[in-house]
N, C-alpha and C positions, 0 to 999 in steps of 0.2 A: 612631504612632497616628493613626488616621483622626479627622478634626475634624468637628464637627457643621456641616453645610452651611448656608449663611445662608437666611433665610426673608424673604418679601416684606414681612411685617408683624410687628413685634415689640411685644407687649404686656407692660407691667411688672407689671400687675395683671389677672387674668382677669376679664372682665365676668361679674357674677352670673347674669344671665339669658340669656347667649349660648348659642345652641344649636350643638353641635359634631357634625360628621359620624360620627365614630367613637367618641366616649366612651362612649356607652351599650352599643355592642357590646363594647368592651373590657372594661367592667365586668362585663358578663354572662358573657364568657368567664372572666373572673379568678375570679368567684364559682363557676362549674361546676368549674373546676380545683381550687378550694379544697375543695368538697364531696367530690370524687372522691378527693382526697388524704386527707380524714378517715376515708373508708370503708376504704381499703386500708392505713392506716397500722399497723395491728396485726400484720401479717405482716412478717417480716424475713428476709433472707437474707445471705449472705456474698459480699463482694467481696474475694477473697485471705483474709486473715486477719482483716478487719474486718467486723462485723456492721452491716447497714444496713436501715433500714425500707423498704418497698415504696413509701412515700409520697414518698421522695426522688427517685422517677422523675418526679414532677410538682411537688411543693410548691415547689422552688426557682423554678419559672416564676412563681409568685405574686410573689416579690420582684423579678424582672425586669418584671413588670407594674407593680409599686409604683414602681420607678425611672422607668417610661415616665410613668406618671400624673403624677408630681411634676416630671420634667424638662420634659414638654410642656405640661401643663394646670395645673401648680401643686399645692401641697400641699393646697388644698381639694378637688380632684378625687381626690387619693389618700385623704383623709379620708372622702370619700363612699363610695369603693369599699370601704375597710376596713370602715366600719359595715355596708353592705349584705351583705358577706361574713359578718360577725358574726351578724347576724339570720338569715341563710339557714342558717348551721350549727347555731344554736339550734333552728330549726324542724325541720331533719332529725334531730337527736338526739331531739326529743319525739315526732315521728312514728315513728321508728325503735322507741322504746320502746313506744309504743301498739300497733304491729304486732306486736310480741313478746307482749304482754299479751293480745292477741285469742286466743281458744280456738281450736287449729287444727282443721280438719275431720278426721274419722276417717281418711279416705283419704289425708290428706296426711302424709308420713312424714319431712318435712325440719325439723320444729320445732327439734331440738337444733342443727343446723347453723345455722339462721336466728338462734337465740339466741346462738350463738357469735360471729357477726359483729355483729348488732345491740344485744346487751347490752353490748358492749364500746364501742360508739359514743358513748354519754354521756360516759363516762371519758375517752376519746379527745379528744371534742370539747371538754370541759371544759378538758383541757390544752392542746389546740391553740388554743382561743380565747384563753386567758391568754397563752400564748406568742405567738400571731399579733398580739394586740392590742399588746402591748408591743414586739414584734419589728418589725412593719410601721411603727408609728409612729416608732420609733427609726430605721428605715431611711428613711423619708420626711423626717424632719427633718434627718437628717445630710445626705442628698442636697440638699436645699432650701438648707441653709446653705453647703454646699460650693460650690454653683452661684454664689452671690453672691460667696463669697470667690475663686473661679477666674474670675469675670467671664464664665461660660458657656462657657469653653473647657475642653478636656481632659475630655471625658465620661467616659472610662474611669476617671479618678481618683475620680469621684464615684459611679459604679456600683459599683466594687470596694470603696471605703471604706465606703460605706452598707451593703453586703452584710457585710462583717467585723463591723460594729456590730450590725446587725439580726439576722443569722443567728446571732451568738454568744448574744444574748439569747434568741431563739426556740429554739434547739436545747437549751440547758440545761433550759429550763422544761419544753418538751413531752416531752423524753426522760424526766425525772424522773417525769412524770405517768403517762405511758403504760407505762413499765416499772418502776414503783415497787417491784414485787415480785421483781425480778431481783437477783441479787448485785450489789454495789457495783462490782466490777471490770468486769462487763458493761455496767453503765450508763455508765461512764467510757469504756469502748471505743465504745460506741454514740455518745455525744456527740462524741468526738474524730473518728470516722469520718464522722458526719453532718455536722459542722461543716466538715471539709475538703472533703467531697464537695460541699457546697452552695457554698463559696467558689470551688473550682475550677469548678464548673458556670457560676457567674456570670462567671468570667474568660473561659471558653471561649465563652460566649453574647455576649460583648461586641461582635463584628462584626455580629451579628443585631440586637442593641440599637441600635447605631449607625444600621443600615438602617431600622428601624421608626421611631425618633426622628425622623430626617431626613424620612422620608415624611410623618409626621404633622404635623410643623412647617410642612412646605410645604402640605399639604392643608387643614390648619386655620387657616393664617395667624398663628400665635402662637407664642410662645417666652417662657413666663411666668417671671419672677424674683420670688421670694417676699419682696420688701422690704415691711415693714411688716405682714407676715401674722401674724395671730393663730393660734399653733400649739397652742392648747388643743384636744385632741383631741375634746372634748365639744361644740365650737362647731358649729352648723349653719350 
């Protein structure tokens, strides 16, 4: 396995007011991917015999971002990203409902198709937010603790282990919310296929995660260990 490259400067606690080169851009990208995932989540397809949501094309990337935030910038940065994604998703759901409720112009004939997508969004977002909130925080907490336990070595053990925990929580909650009216056997298949897909996705993305983490640690000059960190998700 590839090991994390050494950095010039190592901080054991990220300075609160420190300005980073890439953190804001990474959080913005994370939020955009999260919003798109919520919009496309209602459609599903089949990979072999297993049904999967269209959101699986993008959503696992948010967990990779969560790993990067925690590994490079610390749990506090991950917490900031999670809450920003949370607020953005709520705003998208509210505005989607408002757009559906607006009376359509007589010449506009796509109201039913519009309702099919955006009337589903609040339910999807409600389930996604609950799953995302628990799953992302479980992911970040697991990675932060494992980083201390492994003394910053063997990044792959942290990214894979945190995904196994976080995606397990996330997949069960979000699938039950979005597909609550489907047969139980279908929901069970969807949970199994979604979970396996996400874990494999994370494993295959490990080399890319190493490259990005190494690059950011060098460019930002930090490598945060969350010793003494308050893991309360509501702390600002």
